[in-house]
C-alpha positions in Angstrom: 43.8 -1.8 19.9 43.1 -3.6 16.5 45.8 -5.0 14.8 46.4 -2.0 12.4 45.0 0.5 15.1 43.5 3.0 12.2 40.3 3.4 10.6 39.3 1.9 7.4 39.5 3.6 4.2 37.2 0.8 2.1 35.3 -2.2 2.6 38.7 -4.5 2.5 39.7 -3.1 5.8 36.2 -2.5 7.5 37.1 -5.4 9.7 41.0 -4.9 10.2 41.5 -7.9 12.2 39.9 -10.2 9.5 42.1 -7.9 6.7 45.3 -8.9 8.8 44.9 -12.3 8.9 43.5 -12.6 5.2 47.0 -10.8 4.3 48.6 -12.9 6.6 47.4 -16.6 5.5 47.1 -15.7 1.9 50.7 -14.2 1.6 52.5 -16.9 3.4 50.2 -19.6 1.2 51.6 -17.7 -1.6 55.0 -17.8 -0.3 54.9 -21.6 0.4 53.7 -22.1 -3.0 56.1 -20.4 -5.0 58.9 -22.0 -3.2 57.4 -25.3 -3.4 56.7 -25.1 -6.8 60.4 -23.5 -7.8 62.0 -26.5 -5.7 60.1 -29.4 -7.5 60.7 -27.6 -10.9 64.2 -27.4 -10.2 64.6 -31.3 -10.0 64.2 -31.4 -5.9 62.5 -34.7 -4.3 59.0 -34.2 -2.8 61.4 -34.6 0.4 62.4 -31.0 0.0 59.0 -29.9 1.0 59.2 -30.8 4.4 61.4 -28.3 5.4 60.0 -25.6 3.0 56.5 -26.2 5.0 58.4 -26.0 8.5 59.9 -22.7 6.9 56.4 -21.3 5.8 55.1 -22.2 9.7 58.1 -20.7 11.2 58.0 -17.4 9.2 54.3 -17.3 9.5 54.5 -17.5 13.7 57.7 -14.9 13.2 55.9 -12.4 11.2 52.9 -12.5 14.2 55.6 -11.9 16.6 57.0 -9.5 14.9 53.2 -7.6 14.1 52.8 -7.5 17.8 56.0 -5.5 18.3 55.3 -3.4 15.5 52.3 -2.6 16.6 53.6 -1.2 20.0 56.2 0.5 18.3 53.9 2.5 15.9 53.2 5.2 18.5 56.7 5.8 19.6 58.8 8.4 18.4 60.3 7.6 14.7 64.0 7.2 15.9 62.9 4.6 18.5 60.3 2.7 16.1 63.0 2.7 13.4 65.7 1.8 15.9 63.5 -0.9 17.6 62.1 -2.1 14.2 65.6 -2.8 12.7 66.9 -4.7 15.9 63.6 -6.8 16.1 64.5 -7.4 12.4 67.8 -9.0 12.7 66.6 -11.0 15.5 63.7 -12.3 13.6 65.9 -13.1 10.7 68.3 -15.0 13.0 66.0 -16.8 14.5 64.2 -17.8 11.6 67.7 -19.0 9.5 68.8 -20.9 12.4 65.5 -23.0 13.2 65.5 -23.3 9.1 69.2 -24.7 8.9 68.6 -26.8 11.9 65.5 -28.6 9.6 67.5 -29.1 6.9 70.3 -30.6 8.5 68.0 -32.9 10.4 66.0 -33.9 7.1 69.4 -34.0 5.1 71.9 -35.4 7.5 74.6 -35.9 4.5 74.1 -32.7 2.9 77.5 -31.3 2.1 76.7 -27.9 3.3 77.8 -27.3 6.6 75.4 -25.7 9.4 77.2 -22.7 9.2 77.3 -22.3 5.5 73.1 -23.1 5.4 72.9 -20.7 7.9 74.7 -18.0 6.0 72.5 -18.7 3.2 69.4 -18.8 4.6 69.9 -15.4 6.5 69.8 -13.8 3.1 66.7 -15.5 1.9 65.1 -14.8 5.2 66.0 -11.3 5.6 65.0 -10.5 2.3 61.2 -12.1 3.1 60.8 -10.7 6.5 61.9 -7.1 5.0 59.6 -7.3 2.6 56.8 -8.5 5.1 58.1 -5.6 7.7 57.7 -2.9 4.7 53.9 -4.2 3.4 53.0 -4.1 6.9 54.3 -0.2 7.5 52.8 0.9 4.3 49.7 -0.5 5.0 49.3 1.0 8.3 50.6 4.7 7.1 48.4 4.4 4.2 45.8 3.9 6.8 46.8 6.7 8.7 46.6 9.0 6.0 43.1 7.5 5.0 42.4 8.2 8.4 43.2 11.7 8.8 41.8 12.6 5.1 38.6 11.2 6.7 39.0 13.1 9.9 39.8 16.4 8.1 36.7 15.9 5.6 34.6 15.0 8.5 35.4 18.6 10.3 35.1 20.2 7.2 31.6 18.8 6.8 31.0 19.6 10.7 32.0 23.2 9.9 30.3 23.8 7.2 27.0 22.3 8.8 27.5 24.5 11.8 28.2 27.6 9.4 24.8 26.9 7.8 23.2 26.3 10.8 24.1 29.6 12.3 22.9 31.6 9.2 19.9 29.5 9.0 18.9 29.7 12.4 19.1 33.7 12.5 15.8 34.5 13.0 14.6 38.2 13.0 13.8 38.8 16.7 11.8 42.3 15.4 9.8 40.0 13.4 8.9 37.6 16.6 8.5 40.7 18.8 6.3 42.7 16.5 4.3 39.9 15.2 3.6 38.5 19.0 2.9 42.1 19.9 0.1 42.4 17.2 -1.2 39.3 18.5 -1.3 40.6 22.2 -3.0 43.7 20.6 -5.8 41.7 19.2 -6.2 39.9 21.8 -6.6 43.1 24.0 -9.0 44.1 21.4 -10.9 41.0 21.7 -10.4 40.1 18.4 -9.7 36.4 18.8 -10.5 35.1 15.4 -7.4 37.4 13.8 -5.6 36.8 16.6 -6.0 33.1 16.7 -5.7 33.3 12.5 -2.2 35.1 13.2 -1.3 32.8 15.8 -1.9 29.8 13.5 0.2 31.1 10.7 3.3 31.9 13.1 2.9 28.3 14.5 2.9 26.9 10.8 6.2 29.2 10.0 8.2 28.6 12.8 7.3 24.6 12.9 8.8 25.0 9.5 11.7 26.8 10.3 12.9 24.9 13.2 11.8 21.3 12.0 13.7 21.5 8.7 17.7 20.5 9.1 19.6 23.7 8.6 21.7 22.3 5.8 18.7 20.9 3.8 17.5 22.0 0.4 13.8 22.6 -0.4 12.3 23.1 -4.0 11.5 26.7 -5.0 7.6 25.6 -4.8 8.1 24.7 -1.2 10.3 27.6 -0.4 7.5 30.0 -2.2 4.9 28.2 0.0 6.7 29.1 3.4 7.2 32.6 1.7 3.4 32.9 1.9 3.1 31.7 5.3 5.5 34.5 6.3 3.8 37.1 4.2 0.3 36.1 5.6 1.5 37.0 8.8 2.8 40.3 7.6 0.0 41.3 6.1 -2.2 41.0 9.1 0.2 43.9 10.4 0.4 46.2 7.0 -2.9 45.5 5.2 -2.9 46.9 2.0 0.5 48.4 2.3 2.1 45.0 1.9 1.5 43.9 -1.6 3.4 40.7 -2.7 3.6 39.5 -6.4 4.7 36.0 -7.3 5.7 35.5 -10.8 7.0 31.9 -10.9 7.9 30.1 -14.2 6.5 26.1 -13.7 9.4 25.0 -15.1 11.6 25.9 -12.3 9.5 24.7 -9.4 11.3 21.8 -8.9 14.3 23.5 -8.4 16.6 23.0 -5.5 18.1 25.4 -3.2 19.0 26.2 0.8 15.6 26.3 3.2 14.7 29.8 4.0 17.1 31.4 1.3 14.6 34.1 0.0 12.5 35.0 3.3 15.4 37.4 4.6 15.2 39.2 1.1 11.5 39.3 1.5 12.1 40.7 5.1 14.4 43.4 4.0 12.3 44.4 1.6 9.4 44.9 4.2 12.0 46.7 6.4 13.1 49.3 4.2 10.3 49.7 1.6 6.9 48.7 3.1 7.4 50.3 6.6 9.2 54.1 5.9 6.3 54.8 3.2 2.8 55.3 4.1 1.4 54.0 0.8 3.6 50.7 1.3 5.1 49.1 -1.1 4.9 46.5 -3.8 7.3 43.5 -3.4 7.6 41.2 -6.5 9.6 37.9 -6.8 9.8 36.3 -10.0 11.6 32.8 -11.2 12.5 31.8 -14.5 15.2 29.5 -16.3 18.2 31.5 -17.7 20.2 29.0 -19.8 21.0 26.2 -17.4 20.6 28.1 -14.2 17.3 29.3 -12.0 17.3 33.2 -12.2 15.2 34.2 -8.8 15.0 38.1 -9.0 13.4 39.8 -5.6 12.4 43.9 -6.0 10.5 46.3 -4.0 9.1 49.6 -5.0 10.7 51.4 -1.9 13.1 54.3 -1.6 16.2 51.8 -2.0 18.9 51.2 0.8 21.0 53.9 -0.5 18.8 56.1 1.2 19.5 55.1 4.4 23.2 55.7 3.8 23.9 51.8 3.6 25.9 50.2 1.3 23.9 47.5 -0.4 27.0 45.2 -1.4 28.0 44.8 2.0 24.9 43.5 3.8 25.5 46.6 6.5 22.2 47.5 6.0 20.2 44.5 6.9 22.1 43.7 10.2 19.2 44.3 12.3 17.4 41.7 10.7 20.2 39.2 12.1 20.6 37.4 8.3 22.3 40.4 6.0 22.8 40.1 2.2 26.5 38.8 3.1 25.0 36.0 4.9 22.8 34.9 1.9 26.2 35.2 -0.2 27.7 32.6 2.3 24.9 30.1 2.2 25.0 30.6 -1.6 28.8 29.7 -2.0 27.9 26.8 0.4 25.6 25.3 -1.6 26.9 26.0 -5.2 30.4 27.0 -4.7 31.5 29.5 -7.8 28.3 28.5 -9.5 26.2 31.2 -8.7 25.5 34.7 -9.1 24.6 37.5 -6.4 24.0 40.8 -7.4 22.0 43.5 -5.3 21.5 47.3 -6.2 18.9 50.3 -5.9 17.4 51.8 -8.9 18.2 55.3 -10.1 14.2 56.3 -9.1 14.1 54.1 -6.0 13.5 50.7 -5.3 15.6 47.6 -4.3 16.7 44.7 -6.5 18.6 41.5 -5.9 19.2 39.2 -8.5 20.3 35.2 -7.9 21.1 32.7 -10.2 22.2 29.0 -9.5 22.5 25.8 -11.3 19.2 24.3 -12.0 19.0 21.1 -9.9 15.6 19.3 -10.1 14.0 17.1 -7.2 10.9 15.4 -7.3 7.9 16.1 -9.2 6.1 19.3 -7.8 4.3 21.9 -10.0 3.4 25.3 -9.3 1.6 28.0 -11.3 2.1 31.2 -12.3 0.5 33.2 -9.6 -0.2 37.1 -8.6 -1.4 37.9 -5.2 
């Protein structure tokens, strides 16, 4: 167990053993210098320095023994720790004062002060020094302990946030996978190898992006749009002309950062509730532009609206079958941007469903994307 026995809050305590010795040596050198200079300034002869040097060496050694004892007591119950520490402090003070008085008697045998008088005077000085050293020792340890607890709490919170984001991020719709694989199987049975191979390649590219990226990572809007196109290419092979996606992306926001795969569940919901129920299909429009210092993204469709299915679009219940509901998207926005985001979902009076997302514009890299309509 290290001398301080606790984690480092900063570079100075990065190596706790080295930090202890640095403080110990510098502290006692400072004590020696202060005692020596004050004695010489008071008219003492240079012979005065001999007992001062011996006293510094003794104090240095005694505090090393105290540090070992304190370290052993630090994890004990408070009443035991403080009681034993106080007892050790009394013993150490008595020992140090006895050695100091003995050395002074040897160096100055003709001193007018008797041994008892010197001992009593030195007890006060040495007790003050050791009490200050002990207070500093415990203060540093408690400071490091507090820093360790704070760091541990921050790490746990970060791990919890990361785990939550990972859970939300990896909730891929099983129906999408089932339908895609079923479509590929049907194409193979019909010996339509070229479209089957194309669909399989697009699915592979989409899954590679989904599983390879860090769940807590942020991507640019341009990258998110390219991923959406992979997803829509797969779905267009199923729905053909019934699925009509449109993109209106302002090049100024192409570099905006957002959580990866944030928009895919919105498009997935639009396909489920707008394209699938209608024989003529539906248009799905995704637009993104600056709104002051924020990025505003709108995903809308020309379907019947979620309320037509008896669902409350503000709760996310209607999208439970997708694995990632509207509530999960709100959670991911809150994790990424705190209170600096807006999420609004509503159905139109004459049908259709719209989701509006706003978050701070945080550019990343140099990415360009043109306004496109497909």
